[in-house]
C-alpha positions in Angstrom: 5.2 -29.7 39.1 3.5 -28.1 42.1 0.0 -26.8 42.0 1.3 -23.2 42.2 3.6 -23.8 39.2 0.7 -25.2 37.2 -1.5 -22.2 38.0 1.3 -19.7 37.0 1.9 -21.6 33.8 -1.8 -21.6 33.0 -2.0 -17.9 33.8 0.9 -17.1 31.5 -0.6 -19.2 28.6 -4.0 -17.4 29.1 -2.2 -14.0 29.1 -0.4 -15.0 25.9 -3.6 -16.0 24.2 -5.2 -12.7 25.4 -2.3 -10.7 23.9 -2.5 -12.5 20.6 -6.3 -11.9 20.5 -5.8 -8.2 21.2 -3.2 -7.9 18.5 -5.4 -9.5 16.0 -8.4 -7.3 17.0 -6.3 -4.2 16.7 -5.0 -5.0 13.3 -8.6 -5.6 12.2 -9.8 -2.3 13.5 -6.8 -0.1 12.6 -6.5 0.4 8.9 -3.1 -0.1 7.3 -1.1 3.1 6.9 -1.6 4.4 3.4 1.4 5.8 1.7 1.6 7.9 -1.3 2.3 4.9 -3.5 -1.1 3.3 -2.7 -3.3 6.3 -2.7 -5.8 7.0 -5.5 -4.3 9.3 -8.1 -5.1 13.0 -8.1 -6.7 14.7 -11.1 -3.3 16.1 -12.0 -1.7 12.6 -11.8 -4.4 11.1 -14.0 -3.9 13.8 -16.6 -0.2 13.4 -16.6 -0.4 9.6 -17.2 -3.7 9.2 -19.1 -2.0 8.9 -22.6 0.6 6.5 -21.2 -2.1 4.3 -19.7 -4.0 4.0 -23.0 -0.8 3.6 -25.0 1.0 1.1 -22.7 -1.4 -0.4 -20.1 -4.9 -0.3 -21.6 -5.4 -4.0 -21.0 -5.4 -3.3 -17.3 -8.2 -0.8 -17.3 -10.1 -0.3 -14.9 -7.9 -2.0 -12.3 -6.0 1.0 -10.8 -3.4 -1.2 -8.9 -2.6 -3.2 -12.1 -2.4 0.0 -14.2 0.1 1.6 -11.7 2.1 -1.6 -11.6 2.1 -1.7 -15.4 3.3 1.9 -15.6 6.1 1.2 -13.1 7.3 -1.7 -15.2 7.4 0.5 -18.3 9.0 3.6 -16.8 11.5 3.8 -19.7 8.6 4.3 -22.1 6.6 6.8 -20.1 6.2 10.4 -20.9 8.3 12.8 -18.8 5.2 13.9 -16.8 4.0 10.4 -16.0 7.5 9.2 -15.1 7.7 12.1 -12.7 4.4 11.2 -11.1 5.3 7.5 -10.7 8.7 8.4 -9.3 7.3 10.9 -6.8 4.7 8.4 -5.7 7.3 5.7 -5.2 9.5 8.0 -3.1 6.4 9.2 -1.1 6.7 12.8 -2.2 3.7 14.9 -2.8 3.2 15.8 -6.4 2.9 19.3 -7.5 2.9 20.2 -11.1 5.0 17.7 -13.1 8.1 19.4 -14.5 
C-alpha cells in the first residue's frame, strides 16, 4: 500500500466515523415523530374509555401506555365509543365525537 492509498483510506475511515457521530447526534436532538397512537389522550377520548379502563384495565392505572395496550388487547369487550377511539388512534385519524 502506498502512502497516498493509506492517507485516502484513513480519510475515508475518519469521514465514516464523523458521519456516524453526526447521525447519532441528530437522533439524540430530534425527537421521534409522534403519531396519533402515542399521543396523550384528549379529554373526549378519556371520557369515552374511562368506564372501560376501570372495568377491564384498572390494574394498569396510572401507566397510560399499559392502559392503552390493555384496551387494544380487549377490543371485543370495549364499549362502542372506546372501540372507536382506539381504532381511530391506531389508524392515525383525528378523533371527533365518537359515533
